[in-house]
C-alpha positions in Angstrom: -53.3 -10.3 -155.2 -56.8 -11.4 -154.3 -58.0 -8.4 -152.3 -58.5 -10.4 -149.2 -57.8 -9.3 -145.6 -59.0 -9.9 -142.1 -62.5 -8.3 -142.0 -63.6 -5.9 -139.3 -65.8 -8.5 -137.6 -63.0 -11.1 -137.4 -60.7 -8.5 -135.9 -63.3 -7.5 -133.3 -63.9 -11.1 -132.3 -60.2 -11.7 -131.9 -59.6 -8.6 -129.8 -62.6 -9.4 -127.7 -60.8 -12.6 -126.6 -57.6 -10.7 -126.0 -59.5 -8.3 -123.7 -60.5 -11.1 -121.4 -57.0 -12.4 -121.0 -55.0 -9.1 -121.0 -55.8 -6.4 -118.4 -54.1 -3.8 -120.6 -56.9 -4.0 -123.3 -59.5 -3.3 -120.5 -58.1 0.2 -119.8 -60.4 1.6 -122.5 -64.0 0.7 -123.3 -64.8 -2.1 -125.8 -66.2 0.4 -128.3 -62.8 2.2 -128.5 -61.2 -1.1 -129.5 -64.0 -1.8 -132.0 -63.4 1.7 -133.5 -59.7 0.8 -134.1 -60.8 -2.2 -136.1 -63.1 0.0 -138.1 -60.2 2.3 -138.9 -58.2 -0.6 -140.1 -61.1 -1.8 -142.2 -61.5 1.6 -143.8 -57.8 1.9 -144.5 -57.7 -1.5 -146.3 -60.8 -0.6 -148.4 -59.0 2.6 -149.5 -55.9 0.6 -150.3 -57.7 -2.0 -152.4 -59.6 0.7 -154.3 -56.7 3.2 -154.9 -53.5 1.1 -154.6 -52.7 1.8 -158.3 -52.6 5.5 -157.4 -49.9 4.9 -154.7 -52.2 4.4 -151.6 -50.4 2.1 -149.1 -52.0 -0.5 -146.7 -52.4 0.6 -143.1 -49.2 0.5 -141.0 -49.2 -0.6 -137.4 -47.9 1.8 -134.8 -46.1 1.3 -131.5 -48.1 1.9 -128.4 -46.5 5.2 -127.6 -47.1 6.6 -131.1 -50.9 6.0 -131.0 -52.5 9.4 -130.6 -56.2 8.9 -130.2 -59.1 6.7 -129.3 -62.9 7.1 -129.8 -65.8 6.3 -127.6 -69.3 6.1 -129.0 -72.5 5.3 -127.1 -70.9 4.1 -123.8 -67.7 4.4 -121.8 -68.1 8.1 -120.8 -70.5 10.3 -118.9 -70.6 14.1 -118.7 -70.9 15.5 -115.1 -71.5 19.0 -113.9 -68.8 21.6 -113.6 -66.9 20.6 -116.9 -66.1 17.1 -115.7 -66.3 13.9 -117.6 -66.1 10.3 -116.4 -64.2 8.0 -118.7 -64.1 4.4 -117.4 -63.6 4.6 -113.7 -61.8 8.0 -113.7 -63.1 11.5 -113.5 -61.3 14.3 -115.4 -61.7 18.1 -115.4 -61.7 19.8 -118.8 -61.7 23.3 -120.2 -64.8 23.8 -122.3 -64.1 25.9 -125.5 -67.9 26.1 -126.3 -71.1 24.8 -124.9 -72.1 21.2 -125.9 -75.5 21.5 -127.7 -77.3 18.6 -129.1 -77.0 14.8 -128.8 -73.5 13.6 -128.2 -72.5 11.0 -130.9 -68.8 10.3 -130.3 -66.1 11.4 -127.9 -62.5 11.3 -129.1 -59.4 11.8 -126.9 -56.4 13.1 -128.8 -52.8 13.4 -127.6 -50.6 16.1 -129.1 -46.8 15.6 -129.6 -46.3 17.7 -126.5 -48.3 15.3 -124.4 -51.4 17.6 -124.1 -54.8 15.9 -124.2 -57.7 17.3 -126.4 -61.3 16.1 -126.1 -63.3 16.3 -129.4 -67.1 15.9 -129.0 -69.2 15.3 -132.1 -72.9 16.2 -131.6 -76.1 16.1 -133.7 -78.0 19.4 -133.2 -80.9 18.1 -135.4 -81.0 21.4 -137.4 -81.5 21.3 -141.1 -79.4 23.6 -143.2 -81.5 26.1 -145.2 -79.5 28.4 -147.5 -81.2 31.6 -148.7 -79.4 33.8 -151.2 -80.3 37.3 -150.0 -78.1 39.2 -152.4 -77.0 36.6 -154.8 -73.4 37.6 -154.6 -71.1 34.9 -156.0 -67.5 34.6 -156.8 -65.1 32.0 -158.2 -61.7 31.4 -156.7 -58.6 29.8 -158.2 -55.8 28.3 -156.0 -52.3 29.0 -157.1 -48.6 28.6 -156.0 -47.8 32.3 -156.5 -51.0 33.7 -155.2 -53.0 31.7 -152.6 -56.3 32.8 -154.1 -57.3 34.6 -157.2 -60.9 35.9 -157.2 -63.1 36.4 -160.2 -64.0 39.9 -158.9 -60.5 41.2 -159.6 -58.3 40.8 -156.5 -55.8 38.4 -155.2 -54.9 37.1 -151.8 -51.3 36.2 -150.9 -50.4 33.5 -148.4 -48.1 34.5 -145.6 -46.3 31.1 -145.9 -45.7 30.8 -142.2 -43.5 27.7 -142.6 -41.2 29.4 -145.0 -40.8 32.4 -142.6 -39.8 30.0 -139.8 -37.7 27.6 -141.9 -34.4 28.7 -140.4 -35.8 28.2 -136.9 -37.1 24.7 -137.8 -33.7 23.7 -139.3 -31.8 24.9 -136.2 -34.2 23.0 -133.9 -33.9 19.8 -136.1 -30.1 20.1 -136.0 -30.1 20.6 -132.3 -32.3 17.5 -131.9 -30.1 15.3 -134.0 -27.1 16.1 -131.9 -28.6 14.9 -128.7 -28.1 11.3 -127.4 -31.0 9.0 -127.9 -32.9 8.3 -124.7 -31.4 11.3 -122.8 -33.4 14.0 -121.1 -31.9 16.8 -123.2 -33.1 15.0 -126.4 -36.6 14.9 -125.0 -36.4 18.7 -124.3 -35.1 19.3 -127.8 -37.9 17.2 -129.3 -40.5 19.3 -127.4 -38.9 22.5 -128.5 -39.2 21.3 -132.1 -42.8 20.4 -131.6 -43.6 23.8 -130.2 -42.2 25.5 -133.3 -44.4 23.3 -135.5 -47.4 24.0 -133.3 -46.7 27.7 -133.5 -46.7 27.6 -137.3 -49.9 25.5 -137.4 -51.7 27.9 -135.0 -50.6 31.0 -137.1 -51.8 29.4 -140.3 -55.1 28.2 -138.7 -55.8 31.7 -137.3 -55.2 33.3 -140.7 -57.5 30.7 -142.3 -60.3 31.5 -139.9 -60.0 35.3 -140.5 -59.9 34.8 -144.2 -62.9 32.5 -144.2 -65.0 35.0 -142.3 -64.0 37.8 -144.7 -65.0 35.8 -147.7 -68.3 34.6 -146.3 -69.2 38.1 -145.3 -68.6 39.4 -148.8 -70.1 36.5 -150.9 -73.1 34.2 -150.6 -71.8 31.6 -153.1 -68.1 30.7 -153.2 -67.0 28.5 -156.2 -63.8 26.5 -156.1 -62.1 23.9 -158.2 -61.8 20.3 -157.0 -58.1 19.8 -156.1 -56.0 16.6 -156.4 -54.0 17.4 -153.2 -52.1 14.1 -153.2 -50.9 14.7 -156.8 -50.0 18.3 -156.0 -48.1 17.1 -152.9 -46.0 14.8 -155.0 -45.1 17.6 -157.5 -44.5 20.5 -155.1 -44.1 18.9 -151.7 -43.3 21.4 -149.0 -44.9 24.3 -150.9 -48.3 22.6 -150.9 -48.0 21.7 -147.2 -47.3 25.3 -146.3 -50.2 26.6 -148.3 -52.5 23.9 -146.8 -55.4 24.3 -149.3 -57.3 21.3 -147.8 -57.3 22.7 -144.3 -58.5 26.1 -145.5 -61.5 24.5 -147.4 -62.5 22.6 -144.3 -62.6 25.8 -142.2 -64.4 27.7 -145.0 -67.1 25.0 -145.3 -67.7 25.1 -141.5 -67.9 28.9 -141.5 -70.2 29.0 -144.6 -72.5 26.4 -142.9 -72.8 28.6 -139.8 -73.5 31.7 -141.9 -75.9 29.9 -144.3 -73.6 30.4 -147.2 -72.8 27.9 -150.0 -69.4 26.5 -151.1 -69.6 24.9 -154.6 -66.9 22.7 -156.2 -66.7 22.2 -160.0 -65.4 19.1 -161.8 -61.7 18.4 -161.3 -61.1 17.9 -165.0 -62.8 21.1 -166.2 -60.2 23.1 -168.2 -60.6 26.3 -166.3 -57.2 27.7 -167.3 -57.4 26.7 -171.0 -60.9 28.0 -171.6 -61.4 31.6 -172.7 -63.9 33.2 -170.3 -65.1 35.6 -173.1 -65.9 33.3 -176.0 -65.5 29.8 -174.6 -62.7 28.7 -176.9 -60.6 25.9 -175.4 -56.8 25.6 -176.1 -55.3 22.2 -176.9 -52.5 22.7 -174.4 -51.2 25.3 -172.0 -47.9 25.1 -170.2 -47.8 25.9 -166.5 -45.1 28.6 -167.1 -47.5 30.6 -169.4 -49.2 33.2 -167.2 -51.0 35.1 -170.0 -52.3 33.9 -173.3 -54.2 35.4 -176.3 -57.3 33.7 -177.4 -57.1 32.8 -181.1 -60.9 33.2 -181.5 -61.7 36.5 -180.0 -58.2 37.9 -179.7 -58.7 38.7 -176.0 -55.7 38.6 -173.6 -56.4 36.4 -170.6 -54.5 36.2 -167.4 -54.2 32.6 -166.4 -55.4 32.8 -162.8 -58.0 35.5 -163.3 -59.4 33.7 -166.4 -59.6 30.4 -164.4 -61.4 32.1 -161.5 -64.0 33.6 -163.9 -64.6 30.2 -165.5 -65.0 28.6 -162.1 -67.6 31.2 -161.2 -69.5 30.6 -164.4 -69.6 26.8 -164.0 -70.2 26.9 -160.2 -73.1 29.3 -160.3 -74.7 27.4 -163.2 -74.8 24.2 -161.0 -76.8 26.0 -158.3 -79.2 27.8 -160.6 -77.7 31.3 -160.3 -77.6 32.4 -163.9 -77.7 36.2 -163.4 -75.7 37.1 -160.3 -74.7 40.6 -159.1 -71.0 41.3 -158.9 -69.8 42.5 -155.6 -67.1 45.1 -155.4 -63.8 43.8 -154.0 -63.6 44.6 -150.3 -60.7 42.3 -149.3 -57.1 43.5 -149.7 -54.4 41.2 -150.7 
């Protein structure tokens, strides 16, 4: 009612007293505990700011359900031979890539299968300089039927990995529900279900990485619309989760940064589907079921997705100062 809650500083002072009395709180460094308080503070701020949109206050988890903790300046030390010292213990890890730059944070995550993943955030000190060598730009429109529709005349279909494995998931869930709680067989069934979900996530992530490299190899400027993922999730649920637009954009931004390409987002409320890309006429309304419409001004027939992708490109390139861009021939098959 009044927007009041325990502040981050008050929580940190309280937990600092608990750490002195309870040995359990001393298993991790003090900064890891402070980071938990900062997470709670951030969640409350989001709740007070967007509670009218359905955002809920932070929920408290059981100990066994907590999946990660973060160490900042202290509490860890990297040793030679891919070893890291956390607290008083030394752990061996497999290094997926060399750690270059100044280490800022170290996060330990636990997967549902019990595997531990170490995430290191570094500051390499490099400034991103984007040079448009060819000026190739394209606009992309997300869709439920086609994953991406490009302004250059091609579409990319999503494999929908979750839909392909839906029967396997249902069978695994049914097998889990039949096991007695607390039994060894139930734990085995739970891990089997986790492996199926992990397989789907890995397949989807692998496809995203390959697609991101293909798009950044073809275009220098990639223009997208700003999506309301929460609202789309409420409307279409499992379909949006399977398409995973947000995860793809995160991967694309990372790849584009490495290749010195640019990802541009246009305003969320720009009527890209209702605006004619030929003359600029804007319709008053356009139902989602209408896939093609005729412009009453110039009499041109516009495909809904292709027209939106073209408008996204026009608006996106205008924001970065690319008025006259060269169209690249489509080189990506659906």
